[in-house]
LONU-59503 format. One record per atom (N, C-alpha, C, CB): residue in one letter; x, z, y. Coordinates in steps of 0.2 Angstrom, whole numbers, padded with zeros to 4 digits, always signed. Glycine has a CB too. Example, Ala and Ser with C-alpha at 12.3 -4.5 7.8 and 13.67 -1.06 7.14 Angstrom:
BEGIN
A+0066+0039-0028;A+0062+0039-0022;A+0066+0039-0016;A+0057+0045-0022;S+0064+0035-0011;S+0068+0036-0005;S+0064+0039+0000;S+0070+0029-0003;
***
This chain:
BEGIN
M+0003+0000-0006;M+0000+0000+0000;M+0004+0000+0006;M-0003+0004-0001;R+0010+0005+0005;R+0015+0005+0012;R+0018-0002+0013;R+0022+0011+0012;T+0019-0005+0008;T+0023-0012+0008;T+0018-0018+0011;T+0026-0015-0001;C+0012-0017+0010;C+0006-0021+0012;C+0006-0021+0020;C-0001-0019+0008;I+0005-0015+0021;I+0005-0012+0028;I+0011-0015+0033;I+0005-0003+0027;L+0017-0015+0031;L+0022-0016+0033;L+0023-0024+0033;L+0027-0011+0030;V+0021-0027+0029;V+0023-0035+0030;V+0016-0037+0034;V+0024-0040+0022;L+0010-0034+0035;L+0005-0036+0040;L+0008-0035+0046;L+0000-0032+0040;I+0012-0029+0048;I+0015-0027+0054;I+0020-0032+0057;I+0018-0019+0053;V+0024-0035+0051;V+0029-0039+0053;V+0027-0045+0052;V+0034-0037+0049;F+0022-0047+0050;F+0017-0054+0052;F+0014-0055+0058;F+0013-0056+0047;Q+0011-0049+0060;Q+0009-0049+0066;Q+0013-0050+0073;Q+0006-0042+0066;F+0019-0047+0071;F+0024-0047+0077;F+0027-0054+0077;F+0030-0042+0076;K+0028-0058+0072;K+0031-0065+0071;K+0025-0069+0075;K+0031-0067+0063;V+0019-0068+0074;V+0014-0071+0075;V+0013-0072+0083;V+0009-0069+0072;A+0014-0065+0085;A+0015-0064+0092;A+0020-0067+0096;A+0016-0058+0093;L+0026-0067+0093;L+0032-0070+0097;L+0032-0077+0096;L+0039-0067+0094;S+0029-0080+0092;S+0027-0087+0091;S+0024-0090+0097;S+0023-0089+0085;Q+0021-0086+0101;Q+0017-0088+0106;Q+0021-0087+0112;Q+0010-0083+0107;V+0018-0089+0119;V+0022-0088+0125;V+0021-0080+0126;V+0020-0093+0132;S+0028-0079+0128;S+0029-0071+0130;S+0032-0072+0138;S+0036-0066+0124;Y+0030-0067+0142;Y+0032-0068+0150;Y+0032-0062+0152;Y+0027-0073+0154;F+0036-0061+0157;F+0035-0055+0162;F+0031-0057+0169;F+0042-0053+0164;E+0028-0052+0170;E+0023-0053+0176;E+0026-0047+0182;E+0014-0052+0174;I+0026-0048+0187;I+0026-0043+0193;I+0020-0045+0198;I+0034-0043+0198;G+0018-0039+0201;G+0012-0039+0205;G+0010-0036+0210;G+0007-0038+0203;M+0006-0037+0214;M+0003-0030+0219;M-0003-0030+0218;M+0004-0030+0228;F-0006-0023+0220;F-0012-0021+0219;F-0015-0020+0227;F-0012-0015+0214;G-0021-0021+0230;G-0024-0019+0236;G-0032-0020+0236;G-0021-0023+0242;G-0035-0012+0237;G-0041-0011+0236;G-0045-0005+0239;G-0041-0012+0229;A-0048-0002+0234;A-0051+0004+0237;A-0049+0009+0232;A-0059+0004+0237;C-0050+0016+0233;C-0050+0022+0230;C-0056+0027+0230;C-0045+0025+0234;N-0059+0029+0227;N-0065+0034+0226;N-0064+0040+0221;N-0072+0031+0224;Y-0068+0044+0223;Y-0068+0051+0218;Y-0075+0052+0215;Y-0067+0058+0223;Q-0076+0056+0210;Q-0082+0058+0207;Q-0081+0065+0205;Q-0083+0054+0202;G-0086+0070+0207;G-0084+0077+0205;G-0089+0081+0208;G-0077+0079+0207;D-0088+0087+0209;D-0093+0092+0213;D-0096+0090+0220;D-0089+0098+0214;L-0091+0087+0224;L-0093+0086+0230;L-0095+0078+0231;L-0089+0088+0235;A-0096+0075+0225;A-0097+0067+0225;A-0100+0066+0218;A-0089+0063+0227;P-0105+0067+0216;P-0109+0066+0210;P-0108+0057+0208;P-0120+0068+0211;V-0110+0054+0213;V-0111+0046+0214;V-0104+0044+0216;V-0118+0044+0220;A-0100+0041+0212;A-0094+0040+0214;A-0092+0035+0220;A-0091+0038+0208;F-0096+0029+0221;F-0096+0024+0226;F-0100+0026+0232;F-0099+0018+0223;V-0097+0031+0236;V-0100+0032+0242;V-0098+0029+0248;V-0100+0039+0243;A-0100+0024+0252;A-0097+0020+0257;A-0093+0025+0262;A-0102+0016+0261;R-0094+0030+0264;R-0091+0034+0269;R-0085+0038+0266;R-0096+0038+0272;E-0086+0039+0260;E-0079+0041+0256;E-0075+0037+0251;E-0081+0047+0253;T-0075+0030+0254;T-0072+0024+0252;T-0067+0024+0255;T-0075+0018+0253;H-0060+0024+0252;H-0054+0023+0256;H-0049+0019+0254;H-0051+0030+0257;G-0045+0015+0256;G-0040+0010+0255;G-0035+0013+0251;G-0036+0008+0261;A-0033+0008+0245;A-0028+0010+0239;A-0023+0003+0239;A-0033+0012+0231;F-0018+0005+0238;F-0012-0001+0236;F-0007+0001+0231;F-0008-0002+0243;G-0003-0004+0228;G+0001-0002+0222;G+0006-0008+0221;G-0003-0001+0217;A+0009-0007+0216;A+0014-0013+0212;A+0013-0011+0206;A+0023-0014+0214;F+0014-0017+0201;F+0015-0016+0194;F+0020-0020+0192;F+0009-0017+0191;G+0022-0020+0185;G+0026-0024+0181;G+0022-0025+0175;G+0034-0022+0179;K+0023-0031+0171;K+0020-0032+0165;K+0023-0037+0159;K+0014-0035+0167;F+0023-0033+0153;F+0026-0040+0150;F+0020-0041+0145;F+0034-0038+0145;N+0019-0048+0145;N+0014-0051+0141;N+0017-0053+0134;N+0012-0057+0143;V+0015-0050+0129;V+0017-0051+0122;V+0015-0059+0120;V+0013-0044+0117;N+0009-0060+0120;N+0007-0066+0120;N+0000-0067+0123;N+0007-0067+0113;S-0005-0072+0122;S-0010-0074+0126;S-0015-0068+0126;S-0013-0081+0124;I-0015-0063+0122;I-0020-0058+0121;I-0018-0051+0123;I-0022-0058+0115;F-0011-0050+0120;F-0008-0041+0122;F-0004-0041+0126;F-0005-0037+0116;A-0004-0037+0131;A+0001-0034+0135;A+0002-0027+0138;A+0000-0037+0140;F+0009-0026+0140;F+0010-0019+0141;F+0012-0020+0150;F+0017-0015+0136;K+0008-0013+0152;K+0009-0014+0160;K+0011-0007+0162;K+0000-0017+0165;A+0016-0006+0167;A+0017-0001+0172;A+0016-0002+0178;A+0023+0001+0171;S+0013+0003+0180;S+0012+0002+0188;S+0012+0010+0193;S+0003-0003+0190;V+0012+0009+0198;V+0012+0014+0204;V+0007+0012+0208;V+0017+0015+0208;Y+0002+0017+0210;Y-0004+0015+0214;Y-0004+0023+0218;Y-0012+0013+0209;S-0006+0021+0224;S-0008+0027+0228;S-0015+0025+0233;S-0001+0028+0233;G-0018+0030+0233;G-0025+0030+0238;G-0028+0036+0240;G-0031+0027+0234;L-0032+0037+0244;L-0035+0043+0247;L-0042+0043+0244;L-0034+0043+0256;I-0044+0049+0242;I-0050+0052+0241;I-0053+0056+0244;I-0050+0054+0236;S-0059+0058+0244;S-0063+0063+0248;S-0070+0063+0245;S-0063+0062+0256;G-0072+0069+0248;G-0080+0072+0247;G-0083+0075+0251;G-0080+0076+0242;N-0089+0076+0252;N-0093+0080+0257;N-0099+0081+0255;N-0094+0078+0263;D-0100+0088+0256;D-0109+0089+0255;D-0113+0087+0260;D-0112+0097+0255;D-0111+0083+0265;D-0116+0080+0270;D-0119+0074+0266;D-0112+0078+0277;N-0117+0072+0261;N-0117+0066+0258;N-0124+0069+0251;N-0108+0062+0256;A-0124+0073+0252;A-0129+0076+0245;A-0137+0077+0248;A-0127+0083+0242;T-0140+0075+0243;T-0148+0077+0243;T-0151+0083+0243;T-0150+0073+0240;E-0148+0086+0238;E-0149+0093+0236;E-0149+0098+0242;E-0144+0094+0231;Y-0154+0103+0244;Y-0154+0107+0249;Y-0146+0111+0247;Y-0162+0111+0249;W-0147+0115+0241;W-0142+0119+0240;W-0135+0117+0242;W-0142+0120+0234;K-0133+0111+0240;K-0128+0109+0241;K-0126+0106+0249;K-0128+0104+0236;Q-0132+0104+0252;Q-0130+0105+0259;Q-0128+0110+0262;Q-0135+0103+0263;Q-0132+0117+0259;Q-0130+0123+0263;Q-0123+0126+0260;Q-0135+0129+0262;R-0121+0123+0254;R-0115+0125+0252;R-0108+0122+0257;R-0115+0122+0244;N-0110+0116+0261;N-0107+0113+0267;N-0098+0113+0265;N-0108+0118+0275;L-0096+0111+0259;L-0090+0111+0257;L-0087+0103+0258;L-0091+0115+0249;S-0081+0102+0261;S-0077+0095+0260;S-0070+0096+0259;S-0078+0091+0266;F-0067+0089+0257;F-0061+0089+0257;F-0058+0083+0256;F-0060+0093+0253;Q-0051+0081+0257;Q-0048+0076+0256;Q-0041+0077+0252;Q-0048+0072+0262;S-0038+0071+0248;S-0033+0072+0246;S-0030+0065+0244;S-0033+0077+0241;R-0022+0063+0245;R-0018+0059+0243;R-0017+0058+0236;R-0013+0059+0245;I-0018+0052+0232;I-0017+0053+0226;I-0010+0047+0225;I-0023+0052+0222;Y-0005+0049+0221;Y+0001+0046+0220;Y+0001+0045+0212;Y+0008+0049+0223;E+0000+0040+0209;E+0001+0038+0202;E+0005+0035+0199;E-0004+0036+0200;G+0008+0036+0194;G+0012+0031+0190;G+0009+0031+0182;G+0019+0033+0190;S+0008+0026+0180;S+0004+0025+0174;S+0007+0019+0170;S-0004+0024+0177;F+0005+0020+0163;F+0008+0014+0158;F+0001+0013+0154;F+0015+0017+0154;F+0001+0005+0154;F-0006+0004+0151;F-0005-0001+0144;F-0011-0001+0158;F-0010-0001+0141;F-0009-0006+0135;F-0016-0011+0138;F-0010-0002+0126;E-0015-0017+0139;E-0020-0021+0140;E-0021-0027+0136;E-0019-0023+0146;M-0027-0028+0135;M-0031-0034+0130;M-0034-0039+0133;M-0035-0032+0127;N-0034-0045+0133;N-0038-0050+0136;N-0043-0051+0130;N-0035-0056+0138;L-0050-0052+0132;L-0055-0054+0129;L-0055-0061+0127;L-0060-0052+0132;A-0052-0065+0130;A-0051-0073+0128;A-0043-0074+0130;A-0056-0079+0132;K-0042-0080+0126;K-0034-0081+0127;K-0032-0083+0134;K-0033-0087+0122;Y-0027-0081+0136;Y-0025-0082+0143;Y-0017-0084+0143;Y-0026-0076+0148;N-0016-0090+0145;N-0010-0093+0147;N-0009-0097+0152;N-0007-0096+0142;P-0005-0095+0157;P-0005-0099+0163;P+0000-0105+0163;P-0003-0095+0169;K+0003-0107+0158;K+0007-0111+0156;K+0001-0117+0155;K+0011-0109+0150;Y-0004-0116+0153;Y-0009-0121+0150;Y-0016-0121+0154;Y-0009-0119+0142;K-0019-0127+0156;K-0025-0126+0161;K-0031-0124+0156;K-0027-0134+0167;Y-0031-0125+0150;Y-0036-0123+0146;Y-0037-0116+0145;Y-0036-0126+0139;A-0032-0112+0146;A-0034-0105+0145;A-0031-0103+0151;A-0031-0101+0139;F-0035-0104+0157;F-0034-0102+0164;F-0037-0096+0167;F-0036-0106+0168;M-0042-0093+0163;M-0045-0087+0165;M-0047-0083+0159;M-0052-0088+0169;A-0048-0076+0161;A-0050-0072+0155;A-0051-0065+0158;A-0043-0072+0149;P-0057-0062+0154;P-0058-0056+0156;P-0054-0051+0152;P-0065-0055+0156;Y-0052-0044+0154;Y-0049-0040+0150;Y-0050-0033+0151;Y-0042-0042+0151;I-0047-0030+0146;I-0049-0022+0147;I-0042-0019+0144;I-0056-0020+0142;F-0042-0013+0148;F-0036-0009+0147;F-0037-0001+0146;F-0031-0010+0153;I-0032+0003+0144;I-0031+0009+0143;I-0024+0013+0142;I-0035+0011+0138;G-0023+0019+0144;G-0016+0021+0144;G-0015+0029+0147;G-0013+0016+0150;I-0011+0030+0150;I-0008+0036+0152;I-0006+0037+0158;I-0004+0038+0148;G-0008+0041+0163;G-0005+0042+0170;G-0003+0048+0172;G-0009+0040+0174;Y+0002+0049+0176;Y+0004+0056+0180;Y+0003+0054+0187;Y+0013+0058+0179;Y-0001+0060+0190;Y-0002+0058+0196;Y-0001+0066+0200;Y-0009+0055+0197;H+0000+0065+0206;H+0000+0070+0210;H-0006+0070+0216;H+0007+0072+0212;F-0009+0077+0217;F-0015+0077+0221;F-0014+0084+0226;F-0021+0078+0217;N-0017+0084+0232;N-0017+0089+0235;N-0023+0090+0239;N-0011+0091+0238;P-0028+0094+0237;P-0033+0094+0240;P-0034+0098+0248;P-0038+0096+0236;R-0036+0095+0254;R-0035+0099+0260;R-0042+0099+0263;R-0029+0095+0264;A-0043+0103+0268;A-0050+0103+0272;A-0048+0106+0277;A-0056+0106+0268;R-0052+0103+0283;R-0051+0104+0290;R-0056+0110+0293;R-0053+0097+0294;Y-0052+0115+0296;Y-0056+0121+0300;Y-0055+0120+0307;Y-0055+0128+0297;E-0058+0121+0310;E-0056+0122+0317;E-0052+0117+0321;E-0054+0128+0318;G-0052+0111+0318;G-0048+0107+0320;G-0041+0105+0316;G-0047+0108+0326;I-0039+0110+0311;I-0033+0111+0308;I-0034+0109+0300;I-0031+0118+0308;W-0028+0105+0297;W-0029+0104+0289;W-0026+0109+0286;W-0027+0097+0287;Y-0030+0111+0282;Y-0027+0117+0278;Y-0025+0115+0270;Y-0033+0124+0277;D-0020+0115+0267;D-0020+0115+0259;D-0023+0119+0256;D-0014+0114+0255;L-0027+0118+0252;L-0032+0123+0248;L-0028+0127+0243;L-0038+0118+0243;Q-0025+0122+0238;Q-0023+0126+0232;Q-0020+0133+0233;Q-0017+0122+0229;P-0013+0134+0239;P-0010+0140+0240;P-0016+0146+0243;P-0004+0138+0244;L-0022+0144+0245;L-0027+0149+0248;L-0031+0152+0241;L-0032+0145+0253;G-0031+0149+0235;G-0035+0152+0230;G-0042+0153+0232;G-0033+0157+0228;T-0045+0148+0234;T-0052+0149+0237;T-0057+0151+0231;T-0054+0144+0241;E-0056+0151+0225;E-0061+0153+0219;E-0057+0159+0216;E-0061+0147+0213;G-0052+0162+0217;G-0050+0168+0216;G-0044+0167+0210;G-0055+0173+0213;Q-0040+0161+0212;Q-0035+0159+0207;Q-0029+0163+0209;Q-0033+0152+0208;G-0026+0167+0205;G-0021+0170+0205;G-0022+0178+0207;G-0016+0167+0208;L-0028+0180+0207;L-0030+0188+0207;L-0030+0191+0201;L-0037+0188+0209;P-0028+0197+0200;P-0027+0201+0195;P-0034+0202+0192;P-0024+0208+0197;Q-0040+0203+0196;Q-0046+0202+0193;Q-0049+0198+0190;Q-0049+0203+0196;Y-0045+0191+0190;Y-0048+0186+0187;Y-0043+0183+0183;Y-0052+0181+0191;P-0040+0185+0177;P-0033+0183+0175;P-0034+0176+0172;P-0030+0187+0169;D-0040+0173+0171;D-0041+0167+0167;D-0042+0163+0173;D-0048+0168+0161;R-0042+0163+0179;R-0041+0159+0184;R-0034+0159+0188;R-0046+0160+0189;V-0031+0154+0185;V-0024+0153+0186;V-0022+0148+0191;V-0020+0151+0180;P-0018+0147+0197;P-0017+0142+0200;P-0017+0135+0197;P-0011+0144+0204;Y-0021+0130+0200;Y-0021+0125+0196;Y-0015+0121+0199;Y-0028+0121+0197;S-0011+0117+0194;S-0005+0113+0195;S-0007+0106+0200;S-0002+0111+0187;L-0003+0104+0205;L-0004+0098+0208;L-0001+0092+0205;L-0001+0099+0215;W+0002+0092+0200;W+0004+0088+0196;W+0000+0087+0189;W+0011+0091+0195;Q-0003+0082+0187;Q-0007+0082+0181;Q-0008+0076+0178;Q-0014+0085+0182;Y-0010+0076+0171;Y-0010+0070+0168;Y-0018+0066+0168;Y-0006+0071+0161;S-0018+0060+0167;S-0024+0057+0167;S-0024+0051+0162;S-0026+0056+0173;I-0031+0049+0160;I-0031+0045+0156;I-0035+0038+0160;I-0033+0048+0148;P-0031+0032+0161;P-0033+0028+0165;P-0036+0022+0160;P-0027+0026+0168;M-0043+0020+0162;M-0047+0016+0158;M-0050+0011+0162;M-0051+0020+0155;G-0051+0004+0161;G-0056-0001+0164;G-0055-0007+0162;G-0055-0002+0173;F-0057-0012+0167;F-0058-0019+0165;F-0057-0022+0172;F-0066-0020+0162;G-0057-0029+0171;G-0054-0033+0174;G-0057-0041+0174;G-0047-0033+0173;F-0054-0045+0178;F-0055-0052+0177;F-0049-0057+0180;F-0063-0055+0180;K-0046-0060+0177;K-0040-0064+0181;K-0040-0072+0179;K-0032-0061+0179;A-0038-0075+0184;A-0037-0083+0184;A-0031-0085+0186;A-0043-0088+0189;R-0029-0091+0184;R-0023-0094+0185;R-0023-0098+0192;R-0020-0098+0178;I-0019-0097+0195;I-0018-0101+0203;I-0015-0107+0201;I-0014-0097+0209;D-0008-0107+0198;D-0005-0111+0195;D-0001-0109+0189;D-0003-0115+0199;R+0004-0113+0188;R+0008-0111+0181;R+0013-0104+0183;R+0013-0118+0179;T+0013-0102+0191;T+0018-0096+0192;T+0012-0090+0195;T+0024-0098+0199;W+0008-0091+0197;W+0005-0087+0202;W-0003-0085+0198;W+0004-0091+0210;N-0005-0078+0198;N-0011-0077+0195;N-0014-0072+0201;N-0012-0074+0187;I-0021-0073+0199;I-0026-0068+0205;I-0030-0065+0201;I-0032-0072+0210;G-0033-0059+0202;G-0039-0057+0199;G-0043-0050+0202;G-0037-0055+0192;V-0047-0047+0199;V-0050-0042+0202;V-0051-0036+0196;V-0056-0045+0206;E-0049-0030+0197;E-0050-0025+0192;E-0053-0019+0193;E-0044-0022+0189;M-0056-0015+0189;M-0059-0008+0192;M-0055-0003+0186;M-0069-0008+0191;G-0052+0002+0189;G-0050+0008+0184;G-0052+0015+0185;G-0042+0008+0184;Y-0055+0017+0180;Y-0056+0025+0180;Y-0052+0028+0178;Y-0061+0027+0177;R-0050+0034+0181;R-0044+0038+0178;R-0049+0046+0176;R-0038+0040+0186;K-0049+0047+0171;K-0052+0054+0167;K-0045+0058+0169;K-0054+0053+0158;T-0048+0064+0173;T-0042+0069+0173;T-0044+0075+0169;T-0040+0072+0179;M-0038+0078+0168;M-0039+0086+0164;M-0040+0092+0169;M-0033+0088+0160;T-0042+0090+0175;T-0044+0095+0179;T-0051+0096+0182;T-0040+0096+0183;D-0053+0101+0185;D-0060+0101+0188;D-0058+0103+0196;D-0065+0106+0185;Y-0053+0103+0197;Y-0050+0104+0206;Y-0046+0099+0210;Y-0044+0110+0206;L-0048+0092+0207;L-0047+0087+0212;L-0049+0089+0220;L-0050+0080+0210;D-0055+0092+0221;D-0058+0094+0225;D-0058+0102+0228;D-0063+0092+0223;D-0055+0106+0223;D-0054+0112+0225;D-0060+0116+0224;D-0052+0113+0231;V-0066+0114+0220;V-0071+0116+0218;V-0073+0116+0209;V-0075+0112+0223;S-0074+0122+0208;S-0075+0121+0200;S-0080+0127+0198;S-0068+0122+0196;T-0080+0132+0200;T-0083+0139+0196;T-0088+0143+0201;T-0076+0144+0193;T-0087+0149+0202;T-0091+0153+0205;T-0086+0155+0213;T-0092+0159+0201;Y-0091+0159+0217;Y-0088+0160+0223;Y-0084+0168+0221;Y-0093+0160+0229;I-0080+0171+0225;I-0078+0177+0226;I-0079+0181+0231;I-0072+0178+0225;S-0080+0187+0230;S-0081+0192+0236;S-0077+0191+0242;S-0081+0199+0233;K-0080+0193+0247;K-0078+0191+0254;K-0071+0196+0254;K-0083+0191+0261;E-0073+0203+0251;E-0068+0208+0251;E-0060+0207+0247;E-0071+0213+0248;L-0062+0204+0242;L-0056+0202+0237;L-0052+0196+0240;L-0059+0200+0228;L-0056+0191+0244;L-0052+0186+0247;L-0048+0188+0253;L-0056+0181+0248;L-0051+0192+0257;L-0047+0195+0263;L-0044+0199+0262;L-0050+0197+0267;E-0042+0203+0256;E-0037+0207+0255;E-0030+0204+0251;E-0040+0213+0250;Y-0032+0198+0247;Y-0027+0195+0244;Y-0025+0188+0247;Y-0030+0196+0237;H-0029+0185+0249;H-0027+0178+0252;H-0029+0178+0260;H-0029+0171+0248;G-0032+0182+0263;G-0033+0182+0270;G-0039+0178+0272;G-0027+0179+0274;E-0039+0178+0279;E-0046+0176+0284;E-0046+0168+0282;E-0045+0178+0293;I-0042+0164+0282;I-0044+0157+0281;I-0045+0155+0275;I-0040+0151+0284;S-0043+0159+0268;S-0046+0158+0262;S-0054+0160+0262;S-0042+0161+0257;W-0056+0165+0264;W-0062+0165+0264;W-0068+0160+0268;W-0063+0171+0267;Q-0063+0159+0275;Q-0069+0154+0278;Q-0070+0148+0275;Q-0067+0151+0286;L-0063+0145+0272;L-0064+0139+0269;L-0067+0139+0261;L-0058+0136+0270;S-0069+0145+0258;S-0072+0146+0253;S-0079+0147+0253;S-0069+0152+0250;N-0081+0150+0259;N-0088+0150+0261;N-0089+0148+0267;N-0091+0155+0260;R-0092+0142+0268;R-0094+0138+0274;R-0101+0139+0277;R-0095+0131+0273;T-0105+0143+0274;T-0111+0142+0276;T-0114+0145+0282;T-0113+0145+0272;D-0109+0148+0286;D-0110+0150+0294;D-0110+0145+0298;D-0103+0155+0296;E-0105+0138+0296;E-0106+0134+0300;E-0112+0129+0302;E-0101+0131+0298;I-0116+0129+0297;I-0122+0126+0298;I-0129+0132+0299;I-0123+0122+0292;N-0127+0137+0298;N-0133+0141+0300;N-0132+0146+0306;N-0134+0145+0294;G-0130+0142+0311;G-0130+0145+0318;G-0124+0151+0317;G-0139+0149+0321;G-0119+0152+0313;G-0115+0158+0314;G-0116+0163+0309;G-0116+0161+0320;Y-0122+0161+0306;Y-0126+0167+0300;Y-0121+0166+0295;Y-0135+0166+0297;E-0117+0171+0291;E-0114+0171+0284;E-0119+0172+0280;E-0108+0175+0283;V-0119+0169+0274;V-0123+0171+0268;V-0117+0172+0263;V-0128+0165+0267;L-0117+0178+0263;L-0112+0181+0257;L-0113+0179+0251;L-0111+0188+0257;K-0107+0178+0247;K-0108+0176+0240;K-0103+0179+0236;K-0107+0168+0239;D-0104+0181+0230;D-0100+0184+0225;D-0099+0180+0219;D-0103+0191+0224;D-0096+0182+0213;D-0094+0178+0207;D-0101+0178+0202;D-0088+0182+0202;T-0107+0179+0207;T-0114+0178+0202;T-0116+0172+0204;T-0120+0184+0204;K-0113+0169+0210;K-0116+0163+0214;K-0112+0158+0211;K-0115+0164+0222;Y-0115+0152+0209;Y-0110+0146+0208;Y-0108+0142+0213;Y-0112+0141+0203;R-0102+0140+0214;R-0099+0136+0219;R-0098+0129+0217;R-0092+0138+0221;G-0097+0128+0210;G-0097+0121+0206;G-0097+0122+0199;G-0090+0117+0207;D-0097+0117+0196;D-0099+0116+0189;D-0093+0114+0185;D-0104+0111+0187;D-0091+0118+0183;D-0085+0118+0178;D-0085+0115+0171;D-0083+0123+0176;T-0090+0112+0170;T-0091+0110+0163;T-0090+0102+0164;T-0098+0112+0159;N-0089+0099+0170;N-0086+0093+0170;N-0082+0091+0175;N-0091+0088+0170;K-0077+0087+0172;K-0069+0086+0175;K-0070+0081+0180;K-0064+0084+0169;D-0065+0080+0184;D-0066+0076+0190;D-0064+0069+0187;D-0061+0079+0196;W-0065+0065+0192;W-0063+0057+0191;W-0060+0054+0198;W-0071+0053+0188;Y-0056+0051+0197;Y-0055+0045+0203;Y-0054+0039+0201;Y-0050+0045+0207;I-0054+0034+0204;I-0056+0025+0203;I-0052+0022+0208;I-0064+0022+0202;F-0048+0017+0205;F-0044+0012+0209;F-0049+0005+0207;F-0036+0011+0205;S-0050+0002+0213;S-0054-0005+0212;S-0051-0009+0218;S-0062-0004+0212;G-0049-0016+0216;G-0048-0021+0220;G-0046-0027+0217;G-0043-0019+0223;V-0041-0029+0221;V-0038-0037+0219;V-0031-0036+0217;V-0039-0044+0225;V-0028-0040+0212;V-0022-0040+0210;V-0020-0048+0211;V-0022-0038+0203;L-0014-0048+0213;L-0010-0054+0215;L-0004-0053+0210;L-0008-0054+0224;S-0001-0058+0206;S+0005-0057+0203;S+0008-0064+0201;S+0004-0053+0197;R+0014-0063+0199;R+0020-0071+0198;R+0023-0070+0193;R+0025-0072+0203;N+0021-0075+0188;N+0025-0074+0180;N+0032-0076+0182;N+0022-0080+0173;I+0035-0073+0177;I+0043-0074+0177;I+0046-0076+0169;I+0047-0067+0179;E+0049-0081+0170;E+0053-0084+0163;E+0048-0085+0158;E+0060-0077+0160;I+0043-0090+0159;I+0039-0091+0153;I+0043-0093+0147;I+0033-0097+0154;R+0044-0091+0142;R+0048-0093+0136;R+0044-0092+0129;R+0055-0088+0136;T+0046-0096+0125;T+0043-0096+0117;T+0049-0094+0113;T+0040-0103+0114;W+0048-0090+0108;W+0052-0088+0103;W+0054-0093+0098;W+0051-0083+0100;D+0060-0095+0098;D+0062-0100+0092;D+0065-0096+0085;D+0069-0105+0096;E+0061-0098+0081;E+0061-0093+0075;E+0068-0095+0072;E+0055-0093+0070;K+0070-0101+0072;K+0075-0104+0068;K+0082-0101+0071;K+0075-0113+0069;K+0082-0102+0078;K+0088-0099+0082;K+0087-0092+0084;K+0091-0102+0088;F+0081-0089+0083;F+0081-0082+0085;F+0082-0080+0092;F+0085-0077+0081;K+0079-0084+0096;K+0079-0083+0103;K+0074-0086+0106;K+0085-0085+0105;Y+0073-0084+0113;Y+0068-0088+0116;Y+0071-0095+0119;Y+0065-0083+0122;K+0066-0099+0118;K+0067-0106+0121;K+0064-0105+0128;K+0064-0113+0116;D+0068-0110+0131;D+0066-0110+0138;D+0061-0118+0139;D+0073-0110+0143;N+0055-0115+0141;N+0050-0120+0141;N+0050-0124+0148;N+0042-0118+0139;R+0055-0122+0152;R+0055-0126+0159;R+0057-0134+0159;R+0060-0123+0163;K+0053-0138+0161;K+0055-0146+0161;K+0062-0146+0164;K+0050-0151+0167;K+0067-0151+0159;K+0074-0151+0163;K+0074-0157+0166;K+0080-0151+0158;H+0078-0157+0171;H+0078-0164+0175;H+0086-0165+0176;H+0073-0164+0183;G+0088-0172+0176;G+0094-0173+0177;G+0096-0180+0177;G+0098-0170+0173;L+0102-0183+0179;L+0104-0191+0179;L+0104-0193+0171;L+0112-0193+0183;K+0106-0188+0167;K+0107-0191+0160;K+0098-0192+0157;K+0112-0186+0155;K+0095-0188+0159;K+0087-0189+0156;K+0084-0195+0158;K+0082-0183+0158;S+0086-0195+0166;S+0084-0201+0168;S+0085-0208+0167;S+0084-0200+0174;R+0092-0208+0164;R+0094-0214+0162;R+0092-0216+0156;R+0099-0214+0163;K+0090-0212+0151;K+0086-0211+0145;K+0080-0214+0145;K+0085-0205+0145;K+0076-0211+0149;K+0070-0215+0151;K+0069-0220+0154;K+0067-0213+0154;M+0074-0223+0157;M+0073-0230+0160;M+0077-0235+0155;M+0076-0229+0167;D+0079-0231+0148;D+0083-0236+0144;D+0091-0239+0149;D+0077-0244+0142;C+0094-0235+0152;C+0098-0237+0155;C+0105-0235+0151;C+0097-0235+0162;P+0110-0239+0149;P+0115-0238+0145;P+0121-0233+0147;P+0116-0243+0144;G+0124-0229+0143;G+0128-0223+0144;G+0134-0227+0147;G+0130-0219+0137;I+0138-0223+0149;I+0145-0224+0151;I+0150-0227+0144;I+0149-0217+0153;N+0148-0224+0139;N+0151-0226+0132;N+0149-0231+0130;N+0151-0223+0127;Q+0143-0234+0131;Q+0139-0241+0129;Q+0141-0246+0134;Q+0132-0240+0129;R+0143-0244+0141;R+0146-0250+0145;R+0151-0253+0143;R+0147-0249+0150;L+0157-0247+0141;L+0162-0249+0138;L+0163-0252+0132;L+0165-0244+0139;
***
């Protein structure tokens, strides 16, 4: 059984190499969105921000490819967009810059080969692993504050040993789909949408329950309390006191962020594997005086002599 599996793998590898393999470098430009406690619906116009990135890809054949990318974008959420009354009263908001490095496995749903016009477009899907940095911030009285050090939900307090400060560097699982087309032999253009499933519920610094005012003032100070409970800002200065019996967020669902936009890429070294010589063949057309003479039936130097 093991021998059969090994033979099958080797056969698939040879089939892949017998087709056109090539490298690809490109750019991404588009939008970044977030879905979580402060944005149950991902695509809110006022919370959509610009994103950009670059990538490199190795196309094994006309179906499979491996891609590495570096993307960046801004995400944000605000209870002003909520339709539920209790969320409007919660009155929380945030924004954060995302910096991501990822590695993908990509599969075309139809054969794609920029060398040939008959395989000039294809939809594709991808999945991979990412590593990203985020830093949720909120604005209070005209000043932006980093929320993670403030422990707005009691992170780091001895009374809540299970609430540890969350890391600003996390892993994600990118997955998505796209569509690409051949501009010519060298250039490709496409659109794609990639969802990132995170392992945290704190992209927005909102997850579980409130903490009593006394505890936050004692351990983290006035700003921590003000950015944990912002009910006074929409109640004419009247503060609605909250404690750990009152939900601030929903910790049963992890947060997501999304990159969507346009990709433009350039193909490099389109070559085919030569099984006899065990090396890549150069598929580019060769030009020169010798080939031109042969095409026009011109005699060579030795023939003329």
